[in-house]
Backbone atoms as SQL, in Angstrom:
CREATE TABLE atoms (id INTEGER PRIMARY KEY, chain TEXT, resi INTEGER, resn TEXT, atom TEXT, x REAL, y REAL, z REAL);
INSERT INTO atoms VALUES
  (1, 'A', 1, 'MET', 'N', -11.809, -18.461, -35.861),
  (2, 'A', 1, 'MET', 'CA', -12.652, -18.194, -34.240),
  (3, 'A', 1, 'MET', 'C', -11.732, -18.522, -33.199),
  (4, 'A', 2, 'GLY', 'N', -11.125, -17.118, -32.239),
  (5, 'A', 2, 'GLY', 'CA', -10.779, -17.498, -31.264),
  (6, 'A', 2, 'GLY', 'C', -11.350, -18.034, -30.226),
  (7, 'A', 3, 'GLN', 'N', -10.188, -18.205, -29.097),
  (8, 'A', 3, 'GLN', 'CA', -11.292, -18.587, -28.207),
  (9, 'A', 3, 'GLN', 'C', -11.811, -17.836, -27.247),
  (10, 'A', 4, 'GLN', 'N', -12.302, -17.574, -26.309),
  (11, 'A', 4, 'GLN', 'CA', -12.965, -16.540, -24.990),
  (12, 'A', 4, 'GLN', 'C', -12.342, -16.888, -24.056),
  (13, 'A', 5, 'PRO', 'N', -12.217, -15.899, -23.944),
  (14, 'A', 5, 'PRO', 'CA', -10.817, -15.421, -22.105),
  (15, 'A', 5, 'PRO', 'C', -11.914, -16.620, -21.231),
  (16, 'A', 6, 'ASP', 'N', -11.786, -17.419, -20.275),
  (17, 'A', 6, 'ASP', 'CA', -12.843, -17.803, -19.655),
  (18, 'A', 6, 'ASP', 'C', -12.739, -16.786, -17.785),
  (19, 'A', 7, 'LEU', 'N', -14.376, -16.533, -18.018),
  (20, 'A', 7, 'LEU', 'CA', -14.952, -15.353, -17.071),
  (21, 'A', 7, 'LEU', 'C', -13.947, -15.831, -15.310),
  (22, 'A', 8, 'VAL', 'N', -14.533, -16.879, -15.888),
  (23, 'A', 8, 'VAL', 'CA', -14.531, -17.794, -13.814),
  (24, 'A', 8, 'VAL', 'C', -13.653, -17.742, -13.293),
  (25, 'A', 9, 'TYR', 'N', -13.009, -18.436, -14.944),
  (26, 'A', 9, 'TYR', 'CA', -11.210, -18.045, -13.896),
  (27, 'A', 9, 'TYR', 'C', -10.204, -16.962, -14.267),
  (28, 'A', 10, 'GLU', 'N', -10.530, -15.639, -14.756),
  (29, 'A', 10, 'GLU', 'CA', -10.394, -14.556, -14.327),
  (30, 'A', 10, 'GLU', 'C', -10.707, -14.729, -13.197),
  (31, 'A', 11, 'TYR', 'N', -12.320, -14.155, -13.170),
  (32, 'A', 11, 'TYR', 'CA', -12.198, -13.386, -11.690),
  (33, 'A', 11, 'TYR', 'C', -11.895, -14.359, -10.635),
  (34, 'A', 12, 'ALA', 'N', -12.103, -15.604, -10.139),
  (35, 'A', 12, 'ALA', 'CA', -10.852, -16.701, -9.609),
  (36, 'A', 12, 'ALA', 'C', -9.303, -15.991, -9.014),
  (37, 'A', 13, 'LYS', 'N', -8.952, -15.945, -10.460),
  (38, 'A', 13, 'LYS', 'CA', -7.451, -15.282, -10.289),
  (39, 'A', 13, 'LYS', 'C', -7.509, -13.823, -9.442),
  (40, 'A', 14, 'ALA', 'N', -8.200, -12.529, -10.097),
  (41, 'A', 14, 'ALA', 'CA', -8.065, -11.864, -9.872),
  (42, 'A', 14, 'ALA', 'C', -8.453, -11.563, -7.742),
  (43, 'A', 15, 'LEU', 'N', -9.361, -12.343, -6.862),
  (44, 'A', 15, 'LEU', 'CA', -9.807, -12.302, -6.368),
  (45, 'A', 15, 'LEU', 'C', -8.676, -13.169, -5.598),
  (46, 'A', 16, 'THR', 'N', -8.548, -14.006, -6.188),
  (47, 'A', 16, 'THR', 'CA', -7.467, -14.638, -5.334),
  (48, 'A', 16, 'THR', 'C', -6.056, -13.933, -5.101),
  (49, 'A', 17, 'TRP', 'N', -5.821, -13.001, -5.752),
  (50, 'A', 17, 'TRP', 'CA', -4.589, -11.326, -5.727),
  (51, 'A', 17, 'TRP', 'C', -4.930, -10.919, -4.872),
  (52, 'A', 18, 'TYR', 'N', -5.765, -10.139, -4.625),
  (53, 'A', 18, 'TYR', 'CA', -6.518, -9.462, -4.168),
  (54, 'A', 18, 'TYR', 'C', -7.021, -9.695, -2.829),
  (55, 'A', 19, 'GLY', 'N', -6.742, -10.952, -2.477),
  (56, 'A', 19, 'GLY', 'CA', -6.741, -11.925, -1.272),
  (57, 'A', 19, 'GLY', 'C', -5.716, -11.928, -0.396),
  (58, 'A', 20, 'LEU', 'N', -4.762, -12.428, -1.359),
  (59, 'A', 20, 'LEU', 'CA', -3.398, -11.776, -0.853),
  (60, 'A', 20, 'LEU', 'C', -2.786, -10.543, -0.857),
  (61, 'A', 21, 'LEU', 'N', -3.623, -9.781, -1.788),
  (62, 'A', 21, 'LEU', 'CA', -2.340, -8.190, -1.128),
  (63, 'A', 21, 'LEU', 'C', -3.408, -7.995, 0.037),
  (64, 'A', 22, 'ASP', 'N', -4.539, -8.093, 0.140),
  (65, 'A', 22, 'ASP', 'CA', -4.930, -7.873, 1.384),
  (66, 'A', 22, 'ASP', 'C', -4.401, -8.713, 2.755),
  (67, 'A', 23, 'LEU', 'N', -4.113, -10.191, 2.468),
  (68, 'A', 23, 'LEU', 'CA', -3.396, -10.704, 4.238),
  (69, 'A', 23, 'LEU', 'C', -2.143, -9.941, 4.064),
  (70, 'A', 24, 'CYS', 'N', -0.750, -9.385, 3.071),
  (71, 'A', 24, 'CYS', 'CA', 0.224, -8.644, 2.631),
  (72, 'A', 24, 'CYS', 'C', 0.002, -7.532, 4.058),
  (73, 'A', 25, 'GLN', 'N', -0.797, -6.508, 3.470),
  (74, 'A', 25, 'GLN', 'CA', -1.331, -5.356, 4.035),
  (75, 'A', 25, 'GLN', 'C', -1.035, -5.337, 5.097),
  (76, 'A', 26, 'ARG', 'N', -2.081, -6.479, 5.981),
  (77, 'A', 26, 'ARG', 'CA', -2.693, -6.198, 6.988),
  (78, 'A', 26, 'ARG', 'C', -1.126, -7.427, 8.209),
  (79, 'A', 27, 'ASP', 'N', -0.173, -7.943, 7.211),
  (80, 'A', 27, 'ASP', 'CA', 0.817, -8.293, 7.736),
  (81, 'A', 27, 'ASP', 'C', 1.866, -6.989, 7.978),
  (82, 'A', 28, 'ALA', 'N', 2.294, -6.189, 7.470),
  (83, 'A', 28, 'ALA', 'CA', 2.469, -4.780, 7.360),
  (84, 'A', 28, 'ALA', 'C', 2.086, -3.986, 8.084),
  (85, 'A', 29, 'ILE', 'N', 0.820, -3.873, 8.670),
  (86, 'A', 29, 'ILE', 'CA', 0.098, -2.817, 9.556),
  (87, 'A', 29, 'ILE', 'C', 0.219, -3.266, 10.289),
  (88, 'A', 30, 'ARG', 'N', 0.203, -4.919, 11.438),
  (89, 'A', 30, 'ARG', 'CA', 0.685, -5.688, 12.518),
  (90, 'A', 30, 'ARG', 'C', 1.801, -5.619, 12.704),
  (91, 'A', 31, 'GLU', 'N', 3.017, -5.610, 12.081),
  (92, 'A', 31, 'GLU', 'CA', 4.883, -5.405, 12.124),
  (93, 'A', 31, 'GLU', 'C', 4.905, -4.474, 12.464),
  (94, 'A', 32, 'ALA', 'N', 4.192, -3.358, 11.743),
  (95, 'A', 32, 'ALA', 'CA', 4.270, -1.876, 11.631),
  (96, 'A', 32, 'ALA', 'C', 6.399, -1.588, 11.191),
  (97, 'A', 33, 'ASP', 'N', 5.761, -2.462, 9.560),
  (98, 'A', 33, 'ASP', 'CA', 6.889, -1.701, 8.725),
  (99, 'A', 33, 'ASP', 'C', 6.342, -1.016, 7.779),
  (100, 'A', 34, 'GLY', 'N', 6.830, -0.512, 7.387),
  (101, 'A', 34, 'GLY', 'CA', 7.096, 1.082, 6.504),
  (102, 'A', 34, 'GLY', 'C', 7.090, 1.152, 5.587),
  (103, 'A', 35, 'PRO', 'N', 8.730, 0.255, 5.571),
  (104, 'A', 35, 'PRO', 'CA', 8.365, 0.066, 4.067),
  (105, 'A', 35, 'PRO', 'C', 7.513, -0.750, 3.260),
  (106, 'A', 36, 'ALA', 'N', 7.052, -1.570, 3.907),
  (107, 'A', 36, 'ALA', 'CA', 6.190, -2.416, 2.829),
  (108, 'A', 36, 'ALA', 'C', 4.905, -2.113, 2.973),
  (109, 'A', 37, 'MET', 'N', 4.749, -1.369, 4.137),
  (110, 'A', 37, 'MET', 'CA', 3.509, -0.321, 4.091),
  (111, 'A', 37, 'MET', 'C', 3.326, 0.737, 2.536),
  (112, 'A', 38, 'MET', 'N', 4.397, 0.940, 2.241),
  (113, 'A', 38, 'MET', 'CA', 4.228, 1.835, 1.410),
  (114, 'A', 38, 'MET', 'C', 5.071, 1.208, 0.325),
  (115, 'A', 39, 'THR', 'N', 5.080, -0.036, -0.053),
  (116, 'A', 39, 'THR', 'CA', 4.736, -1.040, -1.064),
  (117, 'A', 39, 'THR', 'C', 3.420, -1.300, -2.198),
  (118, 'A', 40, 'MET', 'N', 2.764, -0.787, -0.219),
  (119, 'A', 40, 'MET', 'CA', 1.359, -2.295, -0.294),
  (120, 'A', 40, 'MET', 'C', 0.276, -0.719, -1.207),
  (121, 'A', 41, 'TRP', 'N', 0.929, 0.934, -0.324),
  (122, 'A', 41, 'TRP', 'CA', 0.207, 2.102, -1.087),
  (123, 'A', 41, 'TRP', 'C', 0.598, 2.733, -2.739),
  (124, 'A', 42, 'ARG', 'N', 1.789, 1.995, -3.388),
  (125, 'A', 42, 'ARG', 'CA', 2.144, 1.819, -4.391),
  (126, 'A', 42, 'ARG', 'C', 1.008, 0.795, -5.221),
  (127, 'A', 43, 'ILE', 'N', 0.938, -0.073, -4.924),
  (128, 'A', 43, 'ILE', 'CA', 0.340, -1.247, -6.106),
  (129, 'A', 43, 'ILE', 'C', -1.258, -0.522, -5.446),
  (130, 'A', 44, 'ASN', 'N', -1.768, -0.608, -4.733),
  (131, 'A', 44, 'ASN', 'CA', -2.482, 0.607, -4.192),
  (132, 'A', 44, 'ASN', 'C', -3.604, 1.955, -4.838),
  (133, 'A', 45, 'MET', 'N', -2.062, 1.963, -5.663),
  (134, 'A', 45, 'MET', 'CA', -1.957, 3.520, -6.120),
  (135, 'A', 45, 'MET', 'C', -2.848, 3.330, -7.825),
  (136, 'A', 46, 'LEU', 'N', -2.863, 1.972, -8.487),
  (137, 'A', 46, 'LEU', 'CA', -2.608, 1.890, -9.515),
  (138, 'A', 46, 'LEU', 'C', -4.685, 0.668, -9.329),
  (139, 'A', 47, 'ARG', 'N', -5.135, 0.441, -8.483),
  (140, 'A', 47, 'ARG', 'CA', -6.266, 0.137, -8.343),
  (141, 'A', 47, 'ARG', 'C', -6.945, 1.565, -8.209),
  (142, 'A', 48, 'PHE', 'N', -6.637, 2.940, -7.594),
  (143, 'A', 48, 'PHE', 'CA', -7.262, 4.054, -6.866),
  (144, 'A', 48, 'PHE', 'C', -7.335, 4.599, -8.890),
  (145, 'A', 49, 'TRP', 'N', -6.168, 4.449, -9.135),
  (146, 'A', 49, 'TRP', 'CA', -6.601, 5.061, -10.893),
  (147, 'A', 49, 'TRP', 'C', -7.799, 4.354, -11.939),
  (148, 'A', 50, 'SER', 'N', -7.459, 3.231, -11.234),
  (149, 'A', 50, 'SER', 'CA', -8.373, 2.277, -13.004),
  (150, 'A', 50, 'SER', 'C', -10.171, 2.374, -12.057),
  (151, 'A', 51, 'GLY', 'N', -10.109, 2.171, -10.300),
  (152, 'A', 51, 'GLY', 'CA', -11.040, 2.506, -10.017),
  (153, 'A', 51, 'GLY', 'C', -12.123, 3.725, -9.952),
  (154, 'A', 52, 'LYS', 'N', -11.234, 5.113, -10.375),
  (155, 'A', 52, 'LYS', 'CA', -11.607, 6.753, -10.805),
  (156, 'A', 52, 'LYS', 'C', -11.892, 6.936, -9.224),
  (157, 'A', 53, 'HIS', 'N', -10.935, 6.655, -8.153),
  (158, 'A', 53, 'HIS', 'CA', -11.077, 7.001, -6.945),
  (159, 'A', 53, 'HIS', 'C', -9.572, 8.631, -6.815),
  (160, 'A', 54, 'HIS', 'N', -10.345, 9.524, -7.072),
  (161, 'A', 54, 'HIS', 'CA', -8.859, 10.149, -7.084),
  (162, 'A', 54, 'HIS', 'C', -9.174, 10.820, -5.838),
  (163, 'A', 55, 'LYS', 'N', -9.619, 11.096, -5.221),
  (164, 'A', 55, 'LYS', 'CA', -9.413, 11.236, -3.927),
  (165, 'A', 55, 'LYS', 'C', -8.132, 10.815, -2.836),
  (166, 'A', 56, 'TYR', 'N', -7.922, 9.713, -3.102),
  (167, 'A', 56, 'TYR', 'CA', -6.984, 7.962, -2.402),
  (168, 'A', 56, 'TYR', 'C', -5.816, 8.497, -3.422),
  (169, 'A', 57, 'LEU', 'N', -5.806, 8.245, -5.068),
  (170, 'A', 57, 'LEU', 'CA', -5.174, 8.968, -5.673),
  (171, 'A', 57, 'LEU', 'C', -3.990, 10.241, -5.134),
  (172, 'A', 58, 'LYS', 'N', -5.315, 11.129, -5.046),
  (173, 'A', 58, 'LYS', 'CA', -4.179, 11.806, -4.110),
  (174, 'A', 58, 'LYS', 'C', -3.812, 11.577, -2.908),
  (175, 'A', 59, 'ALA', 'N', -4.407, 11.816, -1.865),
  (176, 'A', 59, 'ALA', 'CA', -3.858, 11.831, -1.034),
  (177, 'A', 59, 'ALA', 'C', -2.359, 10.187, -1.271),
  (178, 'A', 60, 'GLY', 'N', -3.040, 9.901, -1.585),
  (179, 'A', 60, 'GLY', 'CA', -1.412, 8.373, -2.196),
  (180, 'A', 60, 'GLY', 'C', -0.521, 8.773, -2.515),
  (181, 'A', 61, 'HIS', 'N', -0.908, 9.931, -2.960),
  (182, 'A', 61, 'HIS', 'CA', 0.668, 10.142, -3.865),
  (183, 'A', 61, 'HIS', 'C', 1.380, 11.251, -3.599),
  (184, 'A', 62, 'ARG', 'N', 0.558, 11.937, -2.234),
  (185, 'A', 62, 'ARG', 'CA', 1.151, 13.519, -1.260),
  (186, 'A', 62, 'ARG', 'C', 1.490, 11.887, 0.130),
  (187, 'A', 63, 'LEU', 'N', 1.212, 10.543, -0.144),
  (188, 'A', 63, 'LEU', 'CA', 2.161, 9.928, 0.821),
  (189, 'A', 63, 'LEU', 'C', 3.189, 9.342, 0.759),
  (190, 'A', 64, 'LEU', 'N', 3.039, 9.050, -0.860),
  (191, 'A', 64, 'LEU', 'CA', 4.225, 8.443, -1.590),
  (192, 'A', 64, 'LEU', 'C', 5.692, 9.542, -1.116),
  (193, 'A', 65, 'ALA', 'N', 4.867, 10.458, -2.361),
  (194, 'A', 65, 'ALA', 'CA', 6.093, 12.020, -2.057),
  (195, 'A', 65, 'ALA', 'C', 6.756, 12.100, -1.115),
  (196, 'A', 66, 'GLY', 'N', 5.971, 12.096, 0.357),
  (197, 'A', 66, 'GLY', 'CA', 6.266, 12.294, 1.696),
  (198, 'A', 66, 'GLY', 'C', 7.565, 11.258, 1.413),
  (199, 'A', 67, 'TRP', 'N', 7.352, 10.143, 1.612),
  (200, 'A', 67, 'TRP', 'CA', 7.583, 8.832, 1.877),
  (201, 'A', 67, 'TRP', 'C', 9.090, 9.089, 0.544),
  (202, 'A', 68, 'LEU', 'N', 9.349, 9.904, 0.088),
  (203, 'A', 68, 'LEU', 'CA', 10.880, 9.575, -0.869),
  (204, 'A', 68, 'LEU', 'C', 11.341, 11.060, -0.531),
  (205, 'A', 69, 'SER', 'N', 11.031, 10.930, 0.258),
  (206, 'A', 69, 'SER', 'CA', 12.215, 12.485, 0.759),
  (207, 'A', 69, 'SER', 'C', 11.493, 14.107, 0.780),
  (208, 'A', 70, 'PHE', 'N', 10.313, 14.362, -0.798),
  (209, 'A', 70, 'PHE', 'CA', 10.075, 15.465, -0.505),
  (210, 'A', 70, 'PHE', 'C', 9.936, 16.038, 0.282),
  (211, 'A', 71, 'PHE', 'N', 9.199, 15.960, 1.794),
  (212, 'A', 71, 'PHE', 'CA', 9.187, 16.612, 2.620),
  (213, 'A', 71, 'PHE', 'C', 10.358, 17.333, 3.477),
  (214, 'A', 72, 'SER', 'N', 9.939, 18.150, 3.815),
  (215, 'A', 72, 'SER', 'CA', 10.678, 18.446, 5.330),
  (216, 'A', 72, 'SER', 'C', 11.332, 17.387, 5.921),
  (217, 'A', 73, 'CYS', 'N', 12.007, 17.446, 6.804),
  (218, 'A', 73, 'CYS', 'CA', 12.342, 16.074, 7.959),
  (219, 'A', 73, 'CYS', 'C', 11.128, 16.015, 8.748),
  (220, 'A', 74, 'ARG', 'N', 10.635, 17.263, 9.505),
  (221, 'A', 74, 'ARG', 'CA', 9.323, 17.299, 10.418),
  (222, 'A', 74, 'ARG', 'C', 8.425, 16.176, 9.943),
  (223, 'A', 75, 'TYR', 'N', 8.218, 16.546, 8.152),
  (224, 'A', 75, 'TYR', 'CA', 7.086, 15.404, 8.095),
  (225, 'A', 75, 'TYR', 'C', 7.363, 14.655, 7.731),
  (226, 'A', 76, 'HIS', 'N', 8.784, 13.988, 7.447),
  (227, 'A', 76, 'HIS', 'CA', 9.130, 13.050, 7.153),
  (228, 'A', 76, 'HIS', 'C', 9.223, 11.829, 7.960),
  (229, 'A', 77, 'MET', 'N', 9.148, 12.130, 9.725),
  (230, 'A', 77, 'MET', 'CA', 10.152, 11.722, 10.088),
  (231, 'A', 77, 'MET', 'C', 9.004, 10.673, 11.395),
  (232, 'A', 78, 'PRO', 'N', 7.662, 10.990, 11.044),
  (233, 'A', 78, 'PRO', 'CA', 6.698, 10.495, 11.606),
  (234, 'A', 78, 'PRO', 'C', 5.828, 9.188, 10.378),
  (235, 'A', 79, 'LEU', 'N', 6.383, 9.302, 9.406),
  (236, 'A', 79, 'LEU', 'CA', 6.037, 8.395, 8.610),
  (237, 'A', 79, 'LEU', 'C', 6.972, 7.168, 8.807),
  (238, 'A', 80, 'TYR', 'N', 7.865, 7.502, 9.179),
  (239, 'A', 80, 'TYR', 'CA', 8.948, 5.878, 9.370),
  (240, 'A', 80, 'TYR', 'C', 8.533, 5.461, 10.341),
  (241, 'A', 81, 'PRO', 'N', 8.616, 4.540, 11.742),
  (242, 'A', 81, 'PRO', 'CA', 8.200, 3.619, 12.194),
  (243, 'A', 81, 'PRO', 'C', 9.254, 3.981, 13.319),
  (244, 'A', 82, 'ARG', 'N', 9.951, 4.117, 14.445),
  (245, 'A', 82, 'ARG', 'CA', 10.611, 4.268, 15.435),
  (246, 'A', 82, 'ARG', 'C', 10.962, 2.323, 15.678),
  (247, 'A', 83, 'ARG', 'N', 11.830, 2.485, 15.593),
  (248, 'A', 83, 'ARG', 'CA', 11.925, 0.945, 16.458),
  (249, 'A', 83, 'ARG', 'C', 13.008, 1.654, 17.840),
  (250, 'A', 84, 'THR', 'N', 13.071, 1.643, 18.674),
  (251, 'A', 84, 'THR', 'CA', 13.202, 1.702, 19.784),
  (252, 'A', 84, 'THR', 'C', 12.994, 0.869, 20.577),
  (253, 'A', 85, 'LEU', 'N', 13.863, 1.399, 22.122),
  (254, 'A', 85, 'LEU', 'CA', 13.408, 0.996, 22.500),
  (255, 'A', 85, 'LEU', 'C', 13.585, 1.735, 24.370),
  (256, 'A', 86, 'SER', 'N', 13.527, 2.103, 25.158),
  (257, 'A', 86, 'SER', 'CA', 13.790, 3.104, 26.030),
  (258, 'A', 86, 'SER', 'C', 13.427, 2.858, 27.105),
  (259, 'A', 87, 'ARG', 'N', 14.240, 2.954, 28.244),
  (260, 'A', 87, 'ARG', 'CA', 13.778, 2.704, 29.724),
  (261, 'A', 87, 'ARG', 'C', 12.828, 2.852, 30.058),
  (262, 'A', 88, 'ARG', 'N', 12.000, 4.912, 30.158),
  (263, 'A', 88, 'ARG', 'CA', 11.067, 4.846, 30.292),
  (264, 'A', 88, 'ARG', 'C', 10.155, 4.549, 30.103),
  (265, 'A', 89, 'HIS', 'N', 10.079, 4.440, 28.063),
  (266, 'A', 89, 'HIS', 'CA', 8.547, 3.888, 28.199),
  (267, 'A', 89, 'HIS', 'C', 8.463, 2.605, 26.985),
  (268, 'A', 90, 'GLY', 'N', 9.613, 1.433, 27.924),
  (269, 'A', 90, 'GLY', 'CA', 9.428, 0.106, 27.249),
  (270, 'A', 90, 'GLY', 'C', 9.834, 0.111, 25.950);
């Protein structure tokens, strides 16, 4: 007789993981950290696939494909945050 998994423990573990993921996403967005945001999109692709959110899966696939330079420079450059200062724009 095998042991059954502890469902309460598994639920708490999953909830903690999603909570930490949400904190990382918020931090990446607030810091305008483009590479970290793309990492979060990669992680979320698994969630979209398992949750059958095909619309978001398709949008994420296009975004990640553009991030990996499959788009032309015209579309790729706005995806990468510019961290420069100018005298006119602060």
